N, C-alpha and C positions, 0 to 999 in steps of 0.2 A: 543493544536491546533495551537496557535500562533507560537510556536517554530518550529513545523513541516512545517508550511507555509513558514516561513523565511528560513529554511534550503533547502527546495525543490524548491521554487519559484525563480529560478535563474535570470529571467529577471525583477523581482520586480513589476509585474503587478497586484499582489494580487490574482492570480489564479495559478493552477498547470495544465500545458498542458501535452499532451502525452509524449513529449520528456523529459520534466522535471520529470515526473512520472517514466518513464523507466530508465532515467539516474540516478535516486536515487538508483535503485536496480542493475543496470547492466551497465558495461562499455564495449563497443565493443572491444576496444584495438586492432584494425586492423583485427579482425576476420570477414570474409565475411558472415558467416552463424550465425544467432542467435540461441541460444538454444530453444528448444520447449517451455519451461516455459515462456520465454520472449514473444514469439508469443502469448501464451495464455493470458498473462497479457495485451498485446496490444488489444486483442479482448475484454477482460473483461472491459477495460477502456471505450469502446464505447457501450457495450451491457447492459446499464442500471445498471451495477454493480458499476462503479465509476462515470462516467459522466452521471448522471441520467437525466439531462435535455437536453442532447445531443447538447451542445453548443461548444464542442471541448475542454473543460477545466473543472477542478474541482474548484468550489467555496468553501468557508469556510464550508458550511453545508455538501457538498459532501465529503470534506476532513475529516470532523468530523465523518461521517458515515463510512469512510474507516478505520480511525485509532482507533475509539471508537465505534464499532458496538453495537447497542442496544441489539442484541440477543446474546451477548457474555458476560458471567459472569466471569470477571477477577479474582475475589476472589476464585471462584470454580476452575478455571483453575490453579491458583497458588497453591491451596491446593492439587489438584491431582498431580501436578508436584512435590511438596515437598514430598508427600507420596511415589511416584514412585522412586524418587532419594534416599530416606531414607530407604526404605524397602529392605534391602540387601538380606534377605532370601526369598523374594517374597512370 
């Protein structure tokens, strides 16, 4: 969590705002139009998926929910991934 906050929080205020959040995943590089997935991420930031208390930024708890969701079983996901990648004859 600390490493993620340090990497994404470019202005050093201890929070991740929308531009820092989007900037971590997408660089516009002069493109006038954003891809649809970026627009969806912008919407999700504000609709209680990321910024749950709607203060315009993610605090440590909101960031933790984003990178380590409680309803996601990392061990099971990794096991499924390993079996999928290893099972050559399907």
